[in-house]
TIDO-662291 format. One record per residue (C-alpha): x, y, z; residue in three letters. Coordinates in pm, whole numbers, plus 50000, padded with zeros to 5 digits. Example, Ala and Ser with C-alpha at 12.3 -4.5 7.8 and 13.67 -1.06 7.14 Angstrom:
512304955050780ALA;513674989450714SER;
END
This chain:
500005000050000UNK;502995022650015UNK;502995028150392UNK;506215026650584UNK;505345003150869UNK;508095016351099UNK;506885052351057UNK;503295041851124UNK;504245023251444UNK;506415052551557UNK;503595077251495UNK;501095055651685UNK;503585052151972UNK;504165089551999UNK;500435096151976UNK;499685071652257UNK;502375087752477UNK;500925122552412UNK;497395110552490UNK;498515093052808UNK;500285124552933UNK;497235145752861UNK;494875121653039UNK;497165114553334UNK;495725141353567UNK;492125133953468UNK;492505096553526UNK;494395102753849UNK;491485123953977UNK;488985096553888UNK;491015068654049UNK;491535090054360UNK;487765096654367UNK;487025059454353UNK;489435052654640UNK;487975081554846UNK;484425069054791UNK;485465033954894UNK;487565042955199UNK;485265071155324UNK;487625093055531UNK;484715117755543UNK;481075119155433UNK;478545145055329UNK;477955171055600UNK;481305165155775UNK;483345195755868UNK;486855189955739UNK;490155207555674UNK;492025199855350UNK;495175220155292UNK;494205256555359UNK;490465250755306UNK;488065244355594UNK;484345238755560UNK;481455214555522UNK;481505186955259UNK;478615192555018UNK;479525168454736UNK;481895139554675UNK;482205132254305UNK;484615111054106UNK;486595141353988UNK;486405165854279UNK;485215171254634UNK;483145202354706UNK;483425222055032UNK;481315251155149UNK;483625272655358UNK;482455290055673UNK;482435323555494UNK;480045310155228UNK;482445302354943UNK;482215270154740UNK;485575253054683UNK;486125224554436UNK;489225204554526UNK;490465178554275UNK;490395143754429UNK;494055138054347UNK;494905166654586UNK;492375154654845UNK;493805119454831UNK;497385130954882UNK;496615158155142UNK;496345155655518UNK;492635155955604UNK;491375167555944UNK;487805156056008UNK;486405178456283UNK;483095159656313UNK;484315123456308UNK;484195121256689UNK;481305132156904UNK;483535147557175UNK;486255173457125UNK;488525192957354UNK;488895230457334UNK;491335254257492UNK;490605289357610UNK;493085315157735UNK;491905336558025UNK;493895365158168UNK;493895373758537UNK;495515401858732UNK;498985395858873UNK;497755401959225UNK;494805377559201UNK;494485345959406UNK;495375318559155UNK;493605290759347UNK;490375310959360UNK;490665320058991UNK;491155283358898UNK;488055273859102UNK;485935300858935UNK;487115289558588UNK;486455252958674UNK;482905260758796UNK;482205281958487UNK;483385254958247UNK;481475226858416UNK;478345248358435UNK;478355254158060UNK;475825233857861UNK;477425206857643UNK;480515201057857UNK;480955164957963UNK;480665162858344UNK;482925132058358UNK;485965149658214UNK;487545174058454UNK;489015204958285UNK;492765210458300UNK;493455245758421UNK;497055255758373UNK;498665287558495UNK;
END
């Protein structure tokens, strides 16, 4: 037929390499999405932190995960980045610890101040009565 078989094979080889490089990121996002949907490190409605974004998960798709940030922005994060990032799931556990800094006067009675802080924390609704607060000076 007049075709040079070596040139045809070389052209097909270069074409397949170019196509594979162009589809690499897309396929990586889809495979990462499948793994995320199977392993479930978070679900819809969870409050998570991925890289510098923090918010509520609104969608988990094969290509990207959607977060609604606390200031009302919608962020689409490619699943390849979600899969390789450190994920902090703030709502995975029902109990969390918080820390609060309180300033007192230098001349104040530290024991009395610690007692007042302890009573205020334990009197707050939602604080577990079994866990005693650590008050450090």
